[in-house]
Structures are given as structure tokens and as C-alpha cells.
TIRO-2110 file (N, C-alpha, C; in Angstrom, 1 decimal):
// TIRO-2110
9.3, -18.5, 11.3, N, 1, A
8.7, -17.5, 10.4, CA, 1, A
9.5, -16.2, 10.6, C, 1, A
9.7, -15.5, 9.4, N, 2, A
10.3, -14.2, 9.4, CA, 2, A
9.3, -13.2, 9.9, C, 2, A
9.5, -12.7, 11.1, N, 3, A
8.6, -11.8, 11.7, CA, 3, A
8.7, -10.4, 11.0, C, 3, A
7.7, -9.5, 11.3, N, 4, A
7.7, -8.2, 10.6, CA, 4, A
8.6, -7.2, 11.3, C, 4, A
9.0, -7.5, 12.5, N, 5, A
9.8, -6.4, 13.3, CA, 5, A
11.1, -6.1, 12.6, C, 5, A
11.9, -7.1, 12.3, N, 6, A
13.2, -6.9, 11.7, CA, 6, A
13.2, -6.1, 10.4, C, 6, A
12.4, -6.6, 9.4, N, 7, A
12.3, -5.9, 8.1, CA, 7, A
11.8, -4.5, 8.3, C, 7, A
10.8, -4.3, 9.1, N, 8, A
10.2, -3.0, 9.4, CA, 8, A
11.2, -2.1, 9.9, C, 8, A
12.0, -2.5, 10.9, N, 9, A
13.0, -1.7, 11.5, CA, 9, A
14.1, -1.4, 10.5, C, 9, A
14.5, -2.4, 9.7, N, 10, A
15.5, -2.1, 8.6, CA, 10, A
15.1, -1.1, 7.6, C, 10, A
13.8, -1.2, 7.2, N, 11, A
13.2, -0.3, 6.3, CA, 11, A
13.3, 1.2, 6.9, C, 11, A
12.9, 1.3, 8.1, N, 12, A
12.8, 2.6, 8.7, CA, 12, A
14.2, 3.2, 8.9, C, 12, A
15.2, 2.3, 9.2, N, 13, A
16.6, 2.8, 9.3, CA, 13, A
17.1, 3.3, 8.0, C, 13, A
16.9, 2.6, 6.9, N, 14, A
17.3, 3.0, 5.6, CA, 14, A
16.6, 4.3, 5.2, C, 14, A
15.3, 4.4, 5.5, N, 15, A
14.6, 5.7, 5.3, CA, 15, A
15.1, 6.8, 6.1, C, 15, A
15.4, 6.5, 7.4, N, 16, A
16.0, 7.6, 8.3, CA, 16, A
17.3, 8.1, 7.7, C, 16, A
18.1, 7.3, 7.2, N, 17, A
19.4, 7.8, 6.6, CA, 17, A
19.1, 8.7, 5.4, C, 17, A
18.1, 8.2, 4.5, N, 18, A
17.7, 9.1, 3.4, CA, 18, A
17.1, 10.4, 3.9, C, 18, A
16.2, 10.3, 4.9, N, 19, A
15.5, 11.4, 5.4, CA, 19, A
16.5, 12.5, 6.0, C, 19, A
17.5, 12.0, 6.8, N, 20, A
18.4, 12.9, 7.4, CA, 20, A
19.3, 13.6, 6.3, C, 20, A
19.7, 12.8, 5.3, N, 21, A
20.5, 13.3, 4.2, CA, 21, A
19.8, 14.4, 3.5, C, 21, A
18.5, 14.3, 3.3, N, 22, A
17.7, 15.3, 2.5, CA, 22, A
17.0, 16.3, 3.4, C, 22, A
17.2, 16.3, 4.7, N, 23, A
16.5, 17.1, 5.6, CA, 23, A
16.6, 18.6, 5.3, C, 23, A
17.8, 19.1, 5.0, N, 24, A
18.0, 20.5, 4.8, CA, 24, A
17.5, 21.0, 3.4, C, 24, A
17.4, 20.0, 2.4, N, 25, A
17.0, 20.3, 1.1, CA, 25, A
15.5, 20.5, 0.9, C, 25, A
14.7, 19.9, 1.9, N, 26, A
13.3, 19.9, 1.8, CA, 26, A
12.6, 20.9, 2.8, C, 26, A
11.4, 21.3, 2.5, N, 27, A
10.7, 22.0, 3.5, CA, 27, A
10.2, 21.1, 4.6, C, 27, A
9.7, 21.7, 5.7, N, 28, A
9.2, 20.9, 6.8, CA, 28, A
8.0, 20.1, 6.4, C, 28, A
7.1, 20.6, 5.5, N, 29, A
6.0, 19.9, 5.1, CA, 29, A
6.4, 18.7, 4.2, C, 29, A
7.3, 19.0, 3.3, N, 30, A
7.8, 17.9, 2.4, CA, 30, A
8.4, 16.8, 3.2, C, 30, A
9.2, 17.1, 4.3, N, 31, A
9.8, 16.1, 5.2, CA, 31, A
8.7, 15.3, 5.9, C, 31, A
7.7, 16.0, 6.3, N, 32, A
6.5, 15.4, 7.0, CA, 32, A
5.9, 14.4, 6.0, C, 32, A
5.6, 14.8, 4.8, N, 33, A
5.0, 13.9, 3.8, CA, 33, A
5.9, 12.7, 3.5, C, 33, A
7.2, 12.9, 3.4, N, 34, A
8.1, 11.8, 3.1, CA, 34, A
8.1, 10.8, 4.3, C, 34, A
8.1, 11.4, 5.5, N, 35, A
8.2, 10.5, 6.7, CA, 35, A
6.9, 9.7, 6.8, C, 35, A
5.7, 10.3, 6.7, N, 36, A
4.5, 9.6, 6.8, CA, 36, A
4.3, 8.6, 5.7, C, 36, A
4.8, 8.9, 4.5, N, 37, A
4.7, 8.0, 3.4, CA, 37, A
5.6, 6.8, 3.7, C, 37, A
6.7, 6.9, 4.2, N, 38, A
7.6, 5.8, 4.5, CA, 38, A
6.9, 4.9, 5.6, C, 38, A
6.3, 5.5, 6.6, N, 39, A
5.6, 4.7, 7.6, CA, 39, A
4.4, 4.0, 7.0, C, 39, A
3.7, 4.6, 6.1, N, 40, A
2.6, 4.0, 5.4, CA, 40, A
3.1, 2.8, 4.5, C, 40, A
4.1, 3.0, 3.8, N, 41, A
4.6, 1.9, 2.9, CA, 41, A
5.1, 0.7, 3.8, C, 41, A
5.8, 1.0, 4.8, N, 42, A
6.3, 0.0, 5.8, CA, 42, A
5.1, -0.8, 6.4, C, 42, A
4.0, 0.0, 6.7, N, 43, A
2.8, -0.6, 7.3, CA, 43, A
2.1, -1.5, 6.3, C, 43, A
2.0, -1.1, 5.0, N, 44, A
1.3, -1.9, 4.0, CA, 44, A
2.1, -3.2, 3.8, C, 44, A
3.4, -3.1, 3.7, N, 45, A
4.3, -4.3, 3.6, CA, 45, A
4.1, -5.2, 4.8, C, 45, A
4.1, -4.7, 6.0, N, 46, A
3.9, -5.5, 7.2, CA, 46, A
2.6, -6.2, 7.2, C, 46, A
1.5, -5.5, 6.7, N, 47, A
0.2, -6.1, 6.8, CA, 47, A
0.0, -7.1, 5.7, C, 47, A
0.6, -6.9, 4.5, N, 48, A
0.3, -7.8, 3.4, CA, 48, A
1.3, -8.9, 3.1, C, 48, A
2.5, -8.8, 3.6, N, 49, A
3.5, -9.8, 3.3, CA, 49, A
4.0, -10.6, 4.5, C, 49, A
4.1, -10.0, 5.6, N, 50, A
4.7, -10.6, 6.8, CA, 50, A
3.6, -11.2, 7.7, C, 50, A
3.9, -12.2, 8.5, N, 51, A
5.2, -12.9, 8.6, CA, 51, A
5.4, -13.9, 7.4, C, 51, A
6.6, -14.1, 7.0, N, 52, A
7.0, -15.0, 5.9, CA, 52, A
7.4, -16.3, 6.5, C, 52, A
6.7, -17.4, 6.1, N, 53, A
7.1, -18.7, 6.7, CA, 53, A
8.4, -19.3, 6.0, C, 53, A
9.3, -19.7, 6.7, N, 54, A
10.5, -20.4, 6.1, CA, 54, A
11.0, -21.6, 6.9, C, 54, A
10.5, -21.8, 8.1, N, 55, A
10.8, -22.9, 8.9, CA, 55, A
10.0, -24.1, 8.4, C, 55, A
10.7, -25.3, 8.1, N, 56, A
10.0, -26.4, 7.5, CA, 56, A
8.9, -27.0, 8.5, C, 56, A
9.1, -26.9, 9.8, N, 57, A
8.1, -27.4, 10.7, CA, 57, A
6.9, -26.5, 10.7, C, 57, A
7.1, -25.2, 10.7, N, 58, A
6.0, -24.2, 10.7, CA, 58, A
5.2, -24.4, 9.4, C, 58, A
5.9, -24.5, 8.3, N, 59, A
5.3, -24.7, 7.0, CA, 59, A
4.4, -25.9, 6.9, C, 59, A
5.0, -27.0, 7.5, N, 60, A
4.2, -28.3, 7.5, CA, 60, A
2.9, -28.1, 8.2, C, 60, A
3.0, -27.6, 9.5, N, 61, A
1.8, -27.5, 10.3, CA, 61, A
0.8, -26.5, 9.7, C, 61, A
1.3, -25.4, 9.2, N, 62, A
0.5, -24.3, 8.6, CA, 62, A
-0.2, -24.9, 7.4, C, 62, A
0.5, -25.7, 6.6, N, 63, A
-0.1, -26.2, 5.4, CA, 63, A
-1.2, -27.2, 5.7, C, 63, A
-1.1, -27.9, 6.8, N, 64, A
-2.2, -28.8, 7.2, CA, 64, A
-3.4, -28.1, 7.6, C, 64, A
-3.3, -26.9, 8.2, N, 65, A
-4.5, -26.2, 8.7, CA, 65, A
-4.9, -25.0, 7.9, C, 65, A
-4.2, -24.8, 6.8, N, 66, A
-4.5, -23.6, 5.9, CA, 66, A
-5.9, -23.8, 5.3, C, 66, A
-6.7, -22.8, 5.4, N, 67, A
-8.1, -22.8, 4.8, CA, 67, A
-8.1, -21.8, 3.6, C, 67, A
-7.0, -21.1, 3.4, N, 68, A
-7.0, -20.1, 2.4, CA, 68, A
-6.8, -20.7, 1.0, C, 68, A
-7.4, -20.1, 0.0, N, 69, A
-7.2, -20.5, -1.4, CA, 69, A
-7.1, -19.2, -2.3, C, 69, A
-6.3, -19.3, -3.3, N, 70, A
-6.1, -18.2, -4.2, CA, 70, A
-7.4, -18.0, -5.0, C, 70, A
-7.8, -16.8, -5.2, N, 71, A
-9.0, -16.5, -6.0, CA, 71, A
-8.7, -15.7, -7.2, C, 71, A
-9.0, -16.3, -8.4, N, 72, A
-8.8, -15.6, -9.7, CA, 72, A
-10.1, -15.3, -10.4, C, 72, A
-11.2, -15.3, -9.6, N, 73, A
-12.6, -15.0, -10.2, CA, 73, A
-12.9, -13.6, -9.7, C, 73, A
-13.0, -12.7, -10.7, N, 74, A
-13.4, -11.3, -10.3, CA, 74, A
-14.7, -11.2, -9.6, C, 74, A
-14.8, -10.3, -8.7, N, 75, A
-16.1, -9.9, -8.0, CA, 75, A
-16.6, -11.1, -7.1, C, 75, A
-15.8, -12.0, -6.8, N, 76, A
-16.2, -13.1, -5.9, CA, 76, A
-16.5, -12.6, -4.5, C, 76, A
-16.0, -11.4, -4.1, N, 77, A
-16.3, -10.8, -2.8, CA, 77, A
-17.8, -10.5, -2.7, C, 77, A
-18.5, -10.3, -3.8, N, 78, A
-19.9, -10.0, -3.7, CA, 78, A
-20.7, -11.2, -3.2, C, 78, A
-20.3, -12.4, -3.6, N, 79, A
-21.0, -13.6, -3.1, CA, 79, A
-20.6, -14.0, -1.7, C, 79, A
-19.4, -13.8, -1.4, N, 80, A
-18.9, -14.2, -0.1, CA, 80, A
-18.5, -12.9, 0.7, C, 80, A
-19.4, -12.0, 0.9, N, 81, A
-19.2, -10.7, 1.4, CA, 81, A
-18.6, -10.7, 2.8, C, 81, A
-17.5, -10.1, 3.0, N, 82, A
-16.9, -9.9, 4.3, CA, 82, A
-16.6, -8.4, 4.4, C, 82, A
-17.3, -7.7, 5.3, N, 83, A
-17.1, -6.3, 5.4, CA, 83, A
-15.6, -6.0, 5.8, C, 83, A
-15.1, -6.7, 6.7, N, 84, A
-13.7, -6.5, 7.1, CA, 84, A
-12.7, -6.6, 5.9, C, 84, A
-12.9, -7.7, 5.1, N, 85, A
-12.0, -8.0, 4.0, CA, 85, A
-12.3, -6.9, 2.9, C, 85, A
-13.5, -6.7, 2.6, N, 86, A
-13.8, -5.8, 1.5, CA, 86, A
-13.4, -4.3, 1.8, C, 86, A
-13.8, -3.8, 2.9, N, 87, A
-13.4, -2.4, 3.2, CA, 87, A
-11.9, -2.3, 3.6, C, 87, A
-11.3, -3.4, 4.1, N, 88, A
-9.9, -3.4, 4.4, CA, 88, A
-9.1, -3.2, 3.1, C, 88, A
-9.5, -4.0, 2.1, N, 89, A
-8.8, -3.9, 0.8, CA, 89, A
-9.0, -2.6, 0.1, C, 89, A
-10.2, -2.1, 0.3, N, 90, A
-10.5, -0.8, -0.3, CA, 90, A
-9.7, 0.3, 0.3, C, 90, A
-9.6, 0.3, 1.6, N, 91, A
-8.9, 1.3, 2.4, CA, 91, A
-7.3, 1.2, 2.3, C, 91, A
-6.8, 0.0, 2.1, N, 92, A
-5.4, -0.3, 2.1, CA, 92, A
-4.6, 0.7, 1.3, C, 92, A
-5.0, 0.8, 0.0, N, 93, A
-4.2, 1.7, -0.9, CA, 93, A
-4.9, 3.1, -1.1, C, 93, A
-5.9, 3.4, -0.4, N, 94, A
-6.5, 4.7, -0.5, CA, 94, A
-5.5, 5.8, -0.2, C, 94, A
-4.7, 5.7, 0.8, N, 95, A
-3.7, 6.8, 1.0, CA, 95, A
-2.7, 7.0, -0.1, C, 95, A
-2.5, 5.9, -0.9, N, 96, A
-1.6, 6.0, -2.0, CA, 96, A
-2.1, 7.0, -3.0, C, 96, A
-3.4, 7.1, -3.2, N, 97, A
-4.0, 8.1, -4.1, CA, 97, A
-3.8, 9.5, -3.7, C, 97, A
-3.5, 9.7, -2.4, N, 98, A
-3.2, 11.0, -1.9, CA, 98, A
-1.7, 11.3, -1.9, C, 98, A
-0.9, 10.3, -1.5, N, 99, A
0.6, 10.5, -1.5, CA, 99, A
1.2, 10.7, -2.9, C, 99, A
0.8, 10.0, -3.9, N, 100, A
1.4, 10.0, -5.2, CA, 100, A
1.4, 11.4, -5.8, C, 100, A
0.3, 12.1, -5.8, N, 101, A
0.4, 13.5, -6.4, CA, 101, A
1.2, 14.4, -5.5, C, 101, A
1.2, 14.2, -4.2, N, 102, A
2.0, 15.0, -3.3, CA, 102, A
3.5, 14.8, -3.5, C, 102, A
3.9, 13.6, -3.8, N, 103, A
5.3, 13.3, -4.0, CA, 103, A
5.9, 13.5, -5.4, C, 103, A
5.0, 13.5, -6.4, N, 104, A
5.5, 13.6, -7.7, CA, 104, A
4.7, 14.6, -8.5, C, 104, A
5.3, 15.6, -9.1, N, 105, A
4.7, 16.6, -9.9, CA, 105, A
4.0, 16.0, -11.2, C, 105, A
4.6, 14.9, -11.7, N, 106, A
4.2, 14.3, -12.9, CA, 106, A
3.0, 13.4, -12.7, C, 106, A
2.6, 13.1, -11.5, N, 107, A
1.6, 12.1, -11.3, CA, 107, A
0.3, 12.8, -10.8, C, 107, A
-0.3, 13.6, -11.7, N, 108, A
-1.5, 14.3, -11.3, CA, 108, A
-2.7, 14.0, -12.2, C, 108, A
-2.7, 12.9, -12.9, N, 109, A
-3.8, 12.5, -13.7, CA, 109, A
-4.4, 11.2, -13.2, C, 109, A
-5.7, 11.1, -13.4, N, 110, A
-6.4, 9.9, -12.9, CA, 110, A
-5.9, 8.6, -13.6, C, 110, A
-5.5, 8.7, -14.8, N, 111, A
-4.9, 7.6, -15.6, CA, 111, A
-3.6, 7.1, -14.9, C, 111, A
-2.8, 8.0, -14.6, N, 112, A
-1.5, 7.7, -13.9, CA, 112, A
-1.7, 7.1, -12.6, C, 112, A
-2.7, 7.6, -11.8, N, 113, A
-3.0, 7.1, -10.5, CA, 113, A
-3.5, 5.7, -10.6, C, 113, A
-4.4, 5.5, -11.6, N, 114, A
-4.9, 4.1, -11.9, CA, 114, A
-3.8, 3.1, -12.1, C, 114, A
-2.9, 3.5, -12.9, N, 115, A
-1.7, 2.6, -13.2, CA, 115, A
-0.9, 2.3, -11.9, C, 115, A
-0.7, 3.4, -11.1, N, 116, A
0.1, 3.2, -9.9, CA, 116, A
-0.7, 2.2, -9.0, C, 116, A
-2.0, 2.4, -8.9, N, 117, A
-2.9, 1.6, -8.0, CA, 117, A
-2.8, 0.1, -8.5, C, 117, A
-3.0, -0.1, -9.8, N, 118, A
-2.9, -1.5, -10.4, CA, 118, A
-1.6, -2.1, -10.1, C, 118, A
-0.5, -1.4, -10.4, N, 119, A
0.8, -2.0, -10.3, CA, 119, A
1.2, -2.2, -8.8, C, 119, A
0.8, -1.3, -7.9, N, 120, A
1.1, -1.5, -6.5, CA, 120, A
0.3, -2.8, -6.0, C, 120, A
-0.9, -2.9, -6.3, N, 121, A
-1.7, -4.0, -5.8, CA, 121, A
-1.2, -5.3, -6.5, C, 121, A
-0.9, -5.2, -7.8, N, 122, A
-0.4, -6.4, -8.5, CA, 122, A
0.9, -6.9, -7.8, C, 122, A
1.8, -5.9, -7.5, N, 123, A
3.0, -6.3, -6.8, CA, 123, A
2.8, -7.0, -5.5, C, 123, A
1.8, -6.5, -4.7, N, 124, A
1.5, -7.2, -3.4, CA, 124, A
0.9, -8.6, -3.7, C, 124, A
0.0, -8.7, -4.6, N, 125, A
-0.6, -10.0, -4.9, CA, 125, A
0.3, -11.0, -5.5, C, 125, A
1.2, -10.6, -6.4, N, 126, A
2.2, -11.5, -6.9, CA, 126, A
3.2, -11.9, -5.9, C, 126, A
3.6, -11.0, -5.0, N, 127, A
4.5, -11.3, -3.9, CA, 127, A
3.9, -12.4, -3.0, C, 127, A
2.7, -12.2, -2.7, N, 128, A
2.0, -13.2, -1.8, CA, 128, A
1.9, -14.6, -2.6, C, 128, A
1.6, -14.5, -3.9, N, 129, A
1.5, -15.8, -4.6, CA, 129, A
2.8, -16.5, -4.7, C, 129, A
3.9, -15.8, -5.0, N, 130, A
5.3, -16.4, -5.1, CA, 130, A
5.7, -17.0, -3.8, C, 130, A
5.5, -16.2, -2.7, N, 131, A
5.9, -16.8, -1.4, CA, 131, A
5.1, -18.0, -1.1, C, 131, A
3.8, -18.0, -1.4, N, 132, A
2.9, -19.2, -1.2, CA, 132, A
3.4, -20.3, -2.0, C, 132, A
3.8, -20.1, -3.2, N, 133, A
4.4, -21.2, -4.1, CA, 133, A
5.7, -21.7, -3.5, C, 133, A
6.5, -20.9, -3.0, N, 134, A
7.8, -21.3, -2.4, CA, 134, A
7.5, -22.1, -1.2, C, 134, A
6.6, -21.6, -0.3, N, 135, A
6.3, -22.3, 0.9, CA, 135, A
5.5, -23.6, 0.7, C, 135, A
4.8, -23.7, -0.4, N, 136, A
4.1, -24.9, -0.7, CA, 136, A
2.7, -24.9, -0.2, C, 136, A
2.2, -23.8, 0.3, N, 137, A
0.8, -23.7, 0.7, CA, 137, A
0.4, -22.2, 0.7, C, 137, A
-0.9, -21.9, 0.7, N, 138, A
-1.3, -20.6, 0.6, CA, 138, A
-1.2, -19.9, 2.0, C, 138, A
-0.1, -19.2, 2.2, N, 139, A
0.1, -18.5, 3.5, CA, 139, A
-0.7, -17.2, 3.5, C, 139, A
-0.8, -16.6, 2.3, N, 140, A
-1.5, -15.3, 2.1, CA, 140, A
-2.3, -15.5, 0.8, C, 140, A
-3.5, -15.1, 0.8, N, 141, A
-4.4, -15.4, -0.3, CA, 141, A
-4.2, -14.3, -1.4, C, 141, A
-3.7, -14.8, -2.6, N, 142, A
-3.6, -13.9, -3.8, CA, 142, A
-5.0, -13.9, -4.4, C, 142, A
-5.5, -12.7, -4.5, N, 143, A
-7.0, -12.6, -4.9, CA, 143, A
-7.2, -11.4, -5.9, C, 143, A
-7.8, -11.7, -7.0, N, 144, A
-8.1, -10.7, -8.0, CA, 144, A
-9.0, -9.6, -7.4, C, 144, A
-9.9, -10.0, -6.5, N, 145, A
-10.8, -9.0, -5.8, CA, 145, A
-9.9, -8.0, -5.0, C, 145, A
-8.9, -8.4, -4.4, N, 146, A
-8.0, -7.5, -3.7, CA, 146, A
-7.4, -6.5, -4.6, C, 146, A
-7.0, -7.0, -5.8, N, 147, A
-6.5, -6.0, -6.8, CA, 147, A
-7.5, -5.0, -7.2, C, 147, A
-8.7, -5.5, -7.5, N, 148, A
-9.8, -4.6, -7.9, CA, 148, A
-10.1, -3.5, -6.8, C, 148, A
-10.3, -4.0, -5.5, N, 149, A
-10.6, -3.1, -4.4, CA, 149, A
-9.5, -2.2, -4.0, C, 149, A
-8.2, -2.7, -4.1, N, 150, A
-7.1, -1.8, -3.8, CA, 150, A
-7.0, -0.7, -4.8, C, 150, A
-7.1, -1.1, -6.1, N, 151, A
-7.1, -0.1, -7.2, CA, 151, A
-8.2, 0.9, -7.1, C, 151, A
-9.4, 0.5, -6.8, N, 152, A
-10.5, 1.4, -6.6, CA, 152, A
-10.2, 2.3, -5.4, C, 152, A
-9.7, 1.8, -4.3, N, 153, A
-9.3, 2.6, -3.2, CA, 153, A
-8.3, 3.7, -3.6, C, 153, A
-7.3, 3.4, -4.4, N, 154, A
-6.3, 4.3, -4.8, CA, 154, A
-6.9, 5.5, -5.6, C, 154, A
-7.8, 5.1, -6.5, N, 155, A
-8.5, 6.1, -7.3, CA, 155, A
-9.4, 7.0, -6.5, C, 155, A
-10.1, 6.4, -5.6, N, 156, A
-11.0, 7.2, -4.7, CA, 156, A
-10.2, 8.1, -3.8, C, 156, A
-9.0, 7.7, -3.3, N, 157, A
-8.1, 8.5, -2.6, CA, 157, A
-7.6, 9.7, -3.4, C, 157, A
-7.3, 9.5, -4.7, N, 158, A
-6.9, 10.6, -5.6, CA, 158, A
-8.1, 11.5, -5.8, C, 158, A
-9.3, 11.0, -6.0, N, 159, A
-10.4, 11.9, -6.3, CA, 159, A
-10.7, 12.7, -5.0, C, 159, A
-10.6, 12.1, -3.8, N, 160, A
-10.8, 12.9, -2.6, CA, 160, A
-9.7, 14.0, -2.4, C, 160, A
-8.5, 13.6, -2.8, N, 161, A
-7.4, 14.6, -2.7, CA, 161, A
-7.6, 15.7, -3.6, C, 161, A
-8.0, 15.5, -4.9, N, 162, A
-8.3, 16.5, -5.9, CA, 162, A
-9.4, 17.4, -5.4, C, 162, A
-10.5, 16.8, -4.8, N, 163, A
-11.6, 17.6, -4.2, CA, 163, A
-11.1, 18.5, -3.1, C, 163, A
-10.3, 18.0, -2.2, N, 164, A
-9.8, 18.8, -1.1, CA, 164, A
-8.8, 19.8, -1.6, C, 164, A
-8.0, 19.5, -2.5, N, 165, A
-7.0, 20.4, -3.1, CA, 165, A
-7.8, 21.6, -3.7, C, 165, A
-8.8, 21.3, -4.5, N, 166, A
-9.5, 22.4, -5.2, CA, 166, A
-10.3, 23.2, -4.1, C, 166, A
-10.8, 22.6, -3.1, N, 167, A
-11.5, 23.3, -2.0, CA, 167, A
-10.6, 24.2, -1.3, C, 167, A
-9.4, 23.8, -0.9, N, 168, A
-8.4, 24.6, -0.3, CA, 168, A
-8.0, 25.8, -1.1, C, 168, A
-7.9, 25.5, -2.4, N, 169, A
-7.5, 26.6, -3.3, CA, 169, A
-8.6, 27.7, -3.4, C, 169, A
-9.8, 27.2, -3.5, N, 170, A
-10.9, 28.2, -3.7, CA, 170, A
-11.3, 28.9, -2.4, C, 170, A
-11.4, 28.1, -1.3, N, 171, A
-11.9, 28.7, 0.0, CA, 171, A
-10.9, 29.5, 0.7, C, 171, A
-9.6, 29.0, 0.7, N, 172, A
-8.6, 29.6, 1.5, CA, 172, A
-7.5, 30.2, 0.7, C, 172, A
-7.6, 30.1, -0.6, N, 173, A
-6.5, 30.6, -1.4, CA, 173, A
-5.2, 30.0, -1.0, C, 173, A
-5.2, 28.7, -0.8, N, 174, A
-4.0, 28.0, -0.3, CA, 174, A
-3.6, 27.0, -1.4, C, 174, A
-2.4, 27.1, -1.8, N, 175, A
-1.8, 26.3, -2.8, CA, 175, A
-1.0, 25.2, -2.1, C, 175, A
-1.5, 24.0, -2.0, N, 176, A
-0.9, 22.9, -1.2, CA, 176, A
0.5, 22.6, -1.7, C, 176, A
0.7, 22.6, -3.0, N, 177, A
2.0, 22.2, -3.5, CA, 177, A
3.1, 23.3, -3.2, C, 177, A
2.7, 24.5, -3.0, N, 178, A
3.7, 25.5, -2.6, CA, 178, A
4.3, 25.2, -1.2, C, 178, A
3.5, 24.5, -0.4, N, 179, A
4.1, 24.2, 1.0, CA, 179, A
5.1, 23.1, 0.9, C, 179, A
5.1, 22.4, -0.2, N, 180, A
6.1, 21.3, -0.4, CA, 180, A
7.4, 21.7, -1.1, C, 180, A
7.4, 22.9, -1.6, N, 181, A
8.6, 23.4, -2.4, CA, 181, A
9.4, 24.3, -1.5, C, 181, A
10.7, 24.3, -1.7, N, 182, A
11.5, 25.2, -1.0, CA, 182, A
11.7, 26.5, -1.7, C, 182, A
END
């Protein structure tokens, strides 16, 4: 199996090169947001994609004992409720709803955040489905409910961000975006 450590380390090395290259161009706060976003993205990839099976023996034994099945029936999580699964999927992309408007001036509408949430979750689910098809068994469950809950989490993250943004602006006369600009 392709373990998470190597791709995670490679991702962070590539990001570190980018980060160091842009260190002087950005404010301390912008650098902090970029760094934490890279760690967040690497963590989401590590949680949802890895380890990737590629050894024939591992695939054979895993396929014999796999109990996972892809789910294309929306809201199936309501009948087979698992708090860990439901809240985990909701929370997984919630930070994305906070990061996106911080990282991009153009991404400050709920419609755009909704699209980012759907596309990000769809990317994860399709990657899991394709790897499962290549491996010949369901190594990670591609699930329409994951897409729904991930997207909902992204939108709730954005709504919470907007609430806190407006609160900071009113209560403390603090413009968050000015901290990110040089």
C-alpha cells in the first residue's frame, strides 16, 4: 500500500518552496493562513485518499474482507445513522468555507462557496471511486451522502466566517482582510 507519509511529506516540501519564495511578498497573517491551509489540504487528502492499495496480495486479501459498498442513494445516512461518519463528513470541509474567502477576494458569495464545496467533495468521492475501480474492490466508500454533508459543512463554515467577520467589524472595528494585505 502507498502510505500517507511520503505523499504528505512531498506535498509539504512543494508548499515550503512556494511558501519561502513568497514569504517577503505577503504579510505575516497571509503567510499564516497559507501555511495552515496547506496543512489542512494535506490532512484532508491523507484522511480521504490514503493509503492507496497497489500490491496485488494486499488487494486480494482486502477485497476478500471488504465490507464497504458505494452508496448512490441520497440521505441514506439518516437510516443507517453513524454519528462519527455523519459529523466527520460535515466537519471535514467546514474549514474550507473559512479559508476560501480568506484566500481569494473573488470568493465571497455563498453561491461560489457552494460550488467550491460541491466540486471539492466531488473530487474526493470520484478519486475514491476511481481508485476502488482500479484496485478491483471498494477500498474507500464513494458516497453521495458524503458529498451532501461535505458541501453542507463548507457552507456552514462560510456562514460562521461571515458572522465572525461582521462581528469583528462591528465590535472591534477590525477589518480582517486588511491583515492579509501588505
